[in-house]
C-alpha positions in Angstrom: 39.3 -8.7 10.6 39.3 -6.5 13.7 40.5 -7.9 17.0 39.4 -7.4 20.6 41.9 -7.7 23.3 41.2 -8.9 26.8 37.6 -9.9 26.1 35.4 -10.4 29.2 33.4 -13.5 28.4 29.6 -13.2 28.8 29.3 -16.8 29.9 25.4 -16.9 30.1 25.2 -16.3 26.4 28.1 -18.5 25.4 26.6 -21.3 27.3 23.3 -20.9 25.4 25.0 -20.7 21.9 27.7 -23.3 22.3 25.4 -26.4 21.9 24.5 -25.1 18.4 28.1 -24.6 17.2 28.8 -27.0 14.2 25.2 -27.5 13.5 23.3 -26.4 10.3 21.0 -24.2 12.4 21.5 -20.5 11.7 22.3 -18.6 14.9 20.7 -15.2 15.1 21.8 -12.7 17.7 19.5 -9.6 18.2 19.7 -6.7 20.5 20.1 -2.9 20.4 23.3 -1.3 19.3 26.4 -1.6 21.5 25.0 -4.2 23.8 28.0 -6.4 22.8 26.7 -8.6 20.0 30.0 -8.2 18.1 32.0 -9.1 21.2 30.0 -12.3 21.6 30.7 -13.2 18.0 34.4 -12.8 18.6 34.2 -15.0 21.7 32.5 -17.7 19.6 35.2 -17.4 17.0 37.9 -17.8 19.7 36.0 -20.9 21.0 35.8 -22.3 17.5 39.5 -21.7 16.8 40.5 -23.4 20.1 38.6 -26.5 19.1 39.4 -26.4 15.4 42.6 -24.7 14.3 41.8 -25.3 10.7 38.4 -23.6 10.8 37.8 -21.1 7.9 36.2 -18.1 9.5 34.5 -15.5 7.3 33.6 -12.3 9.0 31.6 -9.4 7.6 31.0 -6.3 9.7 28.5 -4.0 8.0 29.4 -1.1 10.3 33.0 -1.3 8.8 33.4 0.7 5.6 35.6 -2.2 4.3 32.3 -4.0 3.6 30.3 -1.1 2.3 30.2 -2.7 -1.2 28.0 -5.5 0.1 24.6 -3.8 -0.2 22.3 -6.7 -1.3 21.9 -10.4 -1.1 23.7 -11.0 -4.5 26.9 -9.2 -3.3 26.7 -11.0 0.0 26.4 -14.4 -1.6 29.2 -13.6 -4.1 31.6 -12.4 -1.4 31.0 -15.4 0.9 31.3 -17.9 -2.0 34.7 -16.4 -2.9 35.9 -17.1 0.7 34.5 -20.6 1.1 36.8 -23.6 1.4 35.8 -27.2 0.5 38.3 -29.1 2.6 37.5 -27.5 6.0 34.5 -26.3 8.0 33.3 -22.8 7.1 32.1 -20.5 9.8 30.2 -17.4 8.4 29.6 -14.4 10.6 27.7 -11.3 9.4 27.4 -8.4 11.9 24.4 -6.0 11.5 23.0 -7.9 8.7 19.8 -5.8 8.4 21.9 -3.3 6.4 22.0 -5.8 3.5 18.9 -5.8 1.3 17.1 -9.1 1.1 19.9 -10.8 3.0 17.7 -13.8 3.8 17.9 -15.0 0.2 21.7 -15.4 0.4 21.6 -16.8 3.9 19.0 -19.4 2.9 21.2 -20.5 0.0 24.4 -20.7 2.1 22.6 -22.7 4.7 21.9 -25.5 2.2 25.6 -26.5 2.4 26.1 -28.5 5.6 29.7 -27.4 5.5 28.6 -23.9 6.4 28.0 -22.8 10.0 26.2 -19.4 10.0 25.9 -16.6 12.7 24.2 -13.3 12.0 23.4 -10.3 14.2 20.9 -7.5 13.9 19.7 -4.4 15.8 16.0 -4.8 15.0 13.8 -7.6 16.2 11.4 -7.2 13.3 14.1 -8.3 10.9 13.3 -11.8 12.1 9.6 -11.5 11.7 9.7 -10.0 8.2 13.0 -11.1 6.8 14.1 -14.3 8.4 11.3 -16.3 10.1 9.1 -16.6 7.1 12.0 -17.4 4.8 14.1 -19.8 6.9 11.3 -21.7 8.7 12.7 -23.8 11.5 16.3 -23.5 10.4 17.3 -20.8 12.8 17.5 -20.1 16.5 17.3 -16.6 18.0 19.3 -15.3 21.0 18.4 -11.9 22.4 21.4 -10.1 23.8 20.6 -7.6 26.6 22.6 -4.9 28.3 24.9 -6.2 31.1 23.2 -7.7 34.1 24.2 -6.4 37.5 26.7 -9.1 38.1 28.2 -8.6 34.6 28.4 -4.9 35.3 30.4 -5.6 38.5 32.7 -7.9 36.5 33.2 -5.5 33.7 34.0 -2.6 36.0 35.9 -4.6 38.6 33.6 -3.4 41.4 32.6 -4.9 44.7 28.9 -5.8 45.2 27.8 -2.8 47.2 25.0 -0.3 47.4 27.3 2.3 45.8 28.0 -0.1 42.9 24.2 -0.7 42.5 23.6 3.0 42.4 26.2 3.3 39.5 24.5 0.5 37.7 21.0 2.1 38.0 22.4 5.5 37.0 24.5 4.6 33.9 23.1 1.2 32.8 24.9 -1.8 31.4 26.4 -0.9 28.0 29.7 -2.8 27.9 31.8 0.0 26.5 31.2 2.1 29.6 34.0 0.1 31.3 36.5 2.2 29.3 35.1 5.5 30.6 35.5 7.1 34.1 32.4 7.2 36.3 31.8 10.9 35.6 28.2 11.8 34.6 29.2 14.3 31.9 31.4 11.7 30.1 29.1 8.8 30.6 26.1 10.8 29.4 27.8 12.0 26.3 28.5 8.4 25.2 24.9 7.3 26.1 23.5 10.2 24.2 25.5 9.3 21.1 24.3 5.7 21.2 20.7 6.8 21.8 20.8 9.2 18.8 22.2 6.4 16.6 19.5 4.0 17.6 16.7 6.5 17.1 18.0 7.6 13.7 19.1 4.3 12.1 16.9 1.7 13.8 13.7 3.6 14.3 13.4 6.7 12.1 15.2 5.4 8.9 14.1 1.8 9.2 10.4 2.6 9.9 10.3 5.7 7.7 9.2 7.8 10.7 8.1 11.3 9.6 7.2 12.9 12.9 10.6 12.6 14.6 9.7 15.4 17.1 6.7 13.5 18.3 8.8 10.3 18.5 11.3 12.0 20.9 8.4 13.4 23.0 6.9 9.9 23.2 10.2 8.4 24.4 10.4 11.1 27.1 6.8 10.4 28.1 7.6 6.7 28.5 10.7 7.6 30.6 8.6 9.9 32.8 5.8 7.4 33.3 7.9 4.2 33.3 6.1 1.3 34.9 2.7 3.0 34.6 -0.2 1.5 32.6 -0.3 2.9 29.1 -2.9 3.0 26.4 -2.3 4.5 22.9 -5.7 6.2 23.1 -4.9 8.0 26.4 -1.7 9.3 24.9 -3.5 10.4 21.7 -6.2 12.2 23.8 -3.5 13.9 25.9 -1.7 15.1 22.8 -5.0 16.5 21.4 -5.4 18.5 24.6 -2.0 20.0 23.8 -3.0 20.8 20.2 -0.9 17.9 18.8 -3.0 15.7 16.5 -1.6 12.2 16.6 -4.0 9.2 16.1 -3.9 6.1 18.4 -2.7 4.1 15.4 0.2 6.3 14.9 1.1 6.1 18.6 0.9 2.4 18.4 3.1 2.3 15.3 5.8 4.4 17.1 5.7 2.2 20.2 6.2 -0.9 18.0 9.1 0.8 16.3 10.8 1.6 19.6 10.1 -2.0 20.8 11.6 -3.5 17.6 14.8 -1.4 18.1 15.0 -2.6 21.7 14.7 0.9 23.1 11.8 -0.3 25.3 10.1 -3.6 26.2 6.3 -3.6 26.0 4.6 -5.8 28.6 1.0 -6.9 28.3 -1.4 -7.6 31.2 -2.7 -10.9 32.4 -5.8 -11.8 34.5 -4.5 -14.3 37.0 -7.9 -15.4 38.2 -9.4 -15.6 34.8 -6.2 -16.9 33.2 -6.5 -14.7 30.1 -4.6 -11.8 28.5 -6.1 -8.3 28.4 -6.7 -6.8 25.0 -5.6 -3.2 26.1 -3.2 -1.6 28.5 0.4 -2.4 28.8 3.6 -1.2 30.6 6.9 -0.2 29.1 10.4 -0.6 30.5 13.7 0.6 29.1 16.1 -2.0 27.9 18.9 0.2 29.2 18.6 2.3 32.4 21.4 4.7 31.3 19.4 5.6 28.1 16.3 5.9 30.2 18.1 8.4 32.5 19.5 10.6 29.7 16.0 10.9 28.3 14.0 11.3 31.6 16.6 12.6 33.9 18.1 10.9 37.0 15.7 12.3 39.6 15.3 11.2 43.2 11.5 11.0 42.8 12.0 8.4 40.1 13.8 5.9 42.3 10.8 3.5 42.4 10.4 3.6 38.6 14.1 2.7 38.2 13.9 -0.1 40.8 10.9 -1.7 39.0 12.7 -1.3 35.6 15.9 -3.0 36.9 13.9 -5.9 38.4 12.1 -6.4 35.1 15.4 -6.4 33.2 16.9 -8.9 35.5 13.9 -11.2 35.1 14.2 -11.0 31.3 17.9 -11.7 31.5 17.1 -14.7 33.6 14.9 -16.1 30.8 11.4 -15.3 31.9 8.4 -14.4 29.7 6.7 -11.6 31.7 3.2 -10.2 32.0 1.8 -7.6 34.4 -0.7 -9.4 36.6 -4.1 -8.5 37.8 -5.9 -10.4 40.6 -9.4 -9.1 41.6 -8.5 -5.5 40.5 -5.2 -5.6 42.4 -1.9 -5.4 40.5 0.9 -7.9 40.6 4.0 -6.3 39.1 5.3 -9.3 37.3 3.9 -12.7 36.4 7.0 -14.6 35.2 7.0 -17.9 33.3 10.0 -20.1 32.3 10.0 -23.8 31.3 6.4 -24.3 32.5 7.1 -22.8 36.0 5.9 -19.4 37.4 7.0 -16.9 39.9 5.2 -13.8 41.0 7.2 -10.6 41.9 6.2 -7.4 43.6 8.6 -4.4 43.7 8.6 -1.6 46.2 11.1 0.9 47.4 10.4 0.6 51.1 8.6 -1.6 53.6 8.6 0.7 56.7 4.9 1.4 56.7 2.2 -1.1 57.6 -0.1 -0.2 54.7 2.7 -0.8 52.2 3.5 -4.2 53.8 -0.2 -5.2 53.6 -0.5 -4.0 50.0 2.6 -5.6 48.6 2.4 -8.9 50.4 -1.4 -8.9 50.5 -1.7 -8.8 46.7 0.5 -11.8 46.4 -1.4 -13.7 49.1 -4.6 -13.4 47.0 -3.0 -15.7 44.5 -4.2 -19.2 45.4 -1.5 -21.4 43.8 1.8 -22.8 45.1 4.2 -21.0 42.8 6.9 -18.9 44.5 5.9 -15.3 45.5 8.5 -12.7 46.1 8.6 -9.1 47.2 11.7 -7.2 46.1 12.5 -4.0 47.9 15.2 -1.5 48.5 15.0 -2.1 52.2 17.5 -4.6 53.6 16.3 -4.5 57.2 12.9 -6.1 56.6 12.2 -9.7 57.7 13.0 -12.4 55.2 9.3 -13.5 54.8 5.8 -12.4 55.6 3.0 -15.0 55.9 5.0 -17.4 53.6 5.8 -14.7 51.0 9.6 -14.2 50.6 11.2 -10.8 50.8 14.4 -10.2 48.9 16.6 -7.1 49.1 17.2 -5.7 45.6 21.0 -6.3 45.6 20.5 -9.9 46.6 17.8 -10.3 44.0 20.1 -9.0 41.2 22.9 -11.2 42.4 21.1 -14.5 41.5 19.2 -16.1 38.7 15.8 -16.6 40.2 
């Protein structure tokens, strides 16, 4: 079993998972490749060993050739059974389990024994919908692992909380392994390109049997270039037809779903705040990792507003919010965020130096006639703290707290 030295604990996730240790509930960690799911598994193992020195830990890493022989649920079950002990608690960890055919059959069987405590990871969200949820019913709990938050990024790279550090975060993103590389664009980008290529090949093209991989790459670039803009599959299909590329709206939608399932992007639907209903069409897309977004779309000065909106969205998701894009009387609210029955409304803007920008960003929020918190996040520190009761927060302060 491989070892990691000097692990930096991701406390937010450990705190969520810890209450379920030593329960018969299967713990499922999902997220795209290299966001640190394996590291979190090892932190859980360390925690278990500290509390129970006799614990029998069984670890299977499907990215390690040592476990290449485990290809289906029968081989998985046989291997784990050969390692189980009857006189102590068994802790079963399977990393990248989607690489094992019909794995849910073995996991369901192993979970019947209350002496087994099971943890699995996967790099595709649909493995739950298709392989786990229907088979395991209420016997599992899912934890989505995201790229490093801004504060985690500072901790991993041993950086001060400064505008320069924020610029590095928005440039290179929050993949944990970057802490081992120098802050040089060529080196950082080579690593990010290799991760992106692996995700696209293994978690999108191969898993979804994508045939038009060239269009898939064009679509990802389109999403990077238009990040934060309203999107409809028909408009993309119509644009491609004008470019002599015949792709149906259904195919566009299929590819978007594949990218979302692999955690390349987040798809965010729209919500009518006044009518309290979801819209059927139109959504926005944000990249799970800004570094990957930048190697696809480029790190251009004119995209600063798009990157700012993306990083605010990612922080809200990390903070545990379910998010919609809001509409109030034809005006847009960037984010309607719900968590534990409570809401906050968030607008994002680069600057607040012009009166029309101030009136638009704060005015849209003032049209919402409820008492939930309303926040404008900007890249401008010098603006007043509030405007007619709506709070203004500088981006670095926003990213430094759980809202």
